[in-house]
C-alpha positions in Angstrom: 70.3 93.3 181.0 71.7 90.0 182.1 75.4 89.2 181.9 76.6 87.5 178.8 78.9 84.5 178.8 81.8 86.9 178.1 81.1 89.1 181.1 80.6 86.0 183.3 84.0 84.7 182.2 85.7 87.9 183.3 83.8 88.0 186.6 84.6 84.3 187.3 88.3 85.0 186.7 88.0 88.2 188.8 89.5 90.3 186.0 88.9 94.1 186.3 86.8 95.2 183.3 84.2 97.8 182.3 81.1 97.1 180.3 79.9 99.8 177.9 76.5 99.8 176.1 75.5 101.7 173.1 72.3 101.8 170.9 72.7 99.3 168.2 70.9 100.1 165.0 69.3 96.9 163.8 69.6 98.1 160.2 73.4 98.2 160.3 75.7 95.4 159.1 78.9 97.2 159.8 79.0 96.2 163.5 82.6 97.1 164.1 82.3 100.6 162.6 79.2 101.1 164.7 81.1 100.2 167.8 84.0 102.5 166.8 81.7 105.4 166.3 79.9 104.9 169.6 82.9 104.1 171.8 85.3 106.7 170.4 82.7 109.4 170.9 81.6 108.2 174.4 85.0 107.3 175.8 87.5 109.2 173.8 89.5 106.1 173.0 91.6 105.6 169.9 89.8 103.7 167.1 92.6 101.1 167.1 91.8 100.2 170.7 88.5 98.8 169.5 88.8 95.2 168.3 86.8 92.9 166.1 86.4 89.2 166.6 86.5 87.2 163.4 86.1 83.4 163.1 88.1 81.7 160.5 88.3 78.1 159.3 91.9 76.9 159.1 92.5 73.5 157.6 89.0 72.4 158.5 89.1 73.7 162.2 87.6 76.9 163.5 89.7 79.6 165.2 89.4 83.2 166.3 91.3 86.3 165.0 91.1 89.4 167.2 92.3 92.7 165.6 91.5 96.4 165.3 88.2 97.1 163.5 90.2 99.5 161.2 92.4 96.7 160.0 91.9 94.0 157.4 92.7 90.4 158.4 95.5 88.6 156.5 94.2 85.0 156.1 97.7 84.0 155.2 99.2 85.4 158.4 96.5 84.1 160.7 96.9 80.6 159.2 100.6 80.8 159.8 100.1 82.0 163.4 97.8 79.0 163.9 100.3 76.6 162.4 98.0 75.8 159.5 98.5 75.9 155.8 95.5 78.1 154.9 92.5 79.9 156.3 89.2 81.3 155.1 86.4 83.2 156.8 84.1 80.7 158.5 80.5 80.1 157.5 78.1 82.2 159.5 76.1 79.2 160.7 79.2 77.4 161.9 80.3 80.6 163.8 77.0 80.8 165.7 76.8 77.1 166.4 80.3 76.9 167.7 80.5 80.2 169.7 76.9 80.6 170.8 77.0 84.2 169.6 75.4 86.0 166.6 77.5 87.9 164.1 78.2 91.4 165.4 78.2 90.0 168.9 80.9 87.4 168.8 83.2 87.8 171.7 86.6 86.1 172.1 85.5 85.2 175.7 82.8 82.9 176.9 82.4 80.9 173.7 80.2 77.8 173.9 83.2 75.9 172.4 86.4 77.9 173.1 88.4 78.2 169.9 92.1 78.7 169.4 92.7 82.4 169.3 95.2 84.8 167.7 95.3 88.4 169.0 97.0 90.9 166.7 100.2 92.2 168.3 99.0 95.9 167.9 96.5 95.3 170.7 99.1 94.6 173.3 100.4 98.2 173.0 97.3 99.8 174.6 96.6 100.1 178.3 93.1 98.8 177.5 91.2 97.4 174.5 87.5 97.0 173.8 85.8 94.1 172.1 82.3 92.6 171.8 80.7 91.7 175.1 78.7 88.9 173.4 75.8 91.0 172.2 75.4 93.7 169.6 75.6 97.1 171.3 77.8 95.8 174.2 81.5 96.3 174.5 83.9 95.1 177.2 87.0 97.1 178.1 90.0 95.2 179.6 93.7 95.1 179.8 94.9 93.4 176.6 97.3 91.1 178.6 94.2 89.7 180.4 92.5 89.1 177.0 95.5 87.2 175.8 95.7 85.2 179.1 92.0 84.3 179.3 91.9 83.1 175.7 95.3 81.5 175.8 95.9 83.4 172.6 98.9 83.5 170.3 100.0 87.1 169.7 101.1 87.8 166.2 100.9 90.3 163.4 97.7 89.2 161.5 96.9 92.4 159.7 97.0 92.6 155.9 
């Protein structure tokens, strides 16, 4: 399997990371839950270490929210963290066109057009976190401080 843009970004920046693969069921639409089930069982990590990448549209501009799969995103809080008045979930076609990734495989790293990013503050309390590696069935494990640094993210409480 060739490296994704997300993996290439980590390698280019010489950031220590681990790549984990699992069998993605093409019938599933709960991509985050599938990753949690696979990674918790295989690695013994806490479910809250596994993050989802959501793309929002805030005042007409796309942005990324990264938070635990188990949490709900507060659109109000993410808008505030971005310095915008309101946010809504972005249209699927806009997400794919902007990031270069398909839903369920959107990574905060290696996006075709890097977007402003907000990482939930809970992620920074772990020694490592996992997030999509840019393909369904592919997770990257990395120090959360490196994720924040590489995405130039704002860190804030964005959970509902």
